[in-house]
N, C-alpha and C positions, 0 to 999 in steps of 0.2 A: 318427493321431498316434502311437500306440505299435504296434510289430509284434513278433511273437514271434521270438526269437532262434533261429536254426537249429541251435544247438549245445544247445538246451535249457537254457540257463544262466538265462534270464529273458526280460525285455522289454527292447527298445531304443527309445529315443526318435528317431524318424526326422526330428525338426526339426533335429537336428545336421547332417544332410546339407545342408539348406536354408541353414544358417548358413555352412557351409564354401563352398558355391557363391557365396554373396553376398560373402564375404571374398575368394574367388578372383578373381570378376569386378569387384570394387570397386577399380579402378585408381587412382582419385584419393582414396580413402580417406575418403569423406564419408558412409559408412554405407548408401548405397542404390546400386543398379546402374541407371544410366540413360544418355542419350545423351552426357552429360558425360564418362563413363568411356571412351567410344570417343574422343571428341575428345583426351581426355588421353593416351591410348595411341597414337593416330595422329598427332597434331600435335606431334611431338617432333623435335628436331634428330638424335636417334639413329637415326630411320628414314631421314632423308637420308643420314647416315653409311653405314648398312648398304647403302642402294642405291648409293652412291659406290663402296664397296668391291666391291660386285658388279660394278659397271662396270669396275672394275680387273682382278678376279680372273678373271671369265669370258672376256673377250678374250684374256688371256694364255693360259689353258687352251686357248682355241680354236686360237690361233696355235701352240701347243706340240704340237697334235694330240691332246691328252688328251680333248677333247670335240669334237663337230662341231655347231655351231649357226650358223643362217643370221645374216647381220649384221643382217636386219630385226628379229631378236629384240632384239638390243642397242639398237637404236633405239627400240623399244617400252619397254625397260627405262629408257633415258635419258629418254624422255617422261614416264614415271611418276615418275621421281626430280625432275625439272623441276617437274612439276605439284605434287608434295608439298612442294617448296620454296616455290613461289609461294602455295599454300594456307596454309602455316605463316606466311609473311611477313605475308599479308593479315590472317590471324587475330590476330596479335600486333600489328599496326598498330592494328586496330580496337580491340583491348583497350586499347592505349595511349591512344587517343583518347577513350575513355569515361572514363578517370580524370581 
């Protein structure tokens, strides 16, 4: 619980580290870190927006010659973005039906 401070000033309570980790990973601010936090961070429209922006920026950079990436990579990224959008829509439709 308590550990000795390396600068010999006194003792440090290491429970503060756990509290900071909980606050850092508690994305939905409910006081606990669980699967709902993962849903909260992944099932958001911002994720789809970032994926869409990547699907615009990376092919432009590829055609301009700044990067060299196979077109298959872009199709994989498009599949991920479409899947994320579908999961998001399914999640919110189910949530709406429960109410």
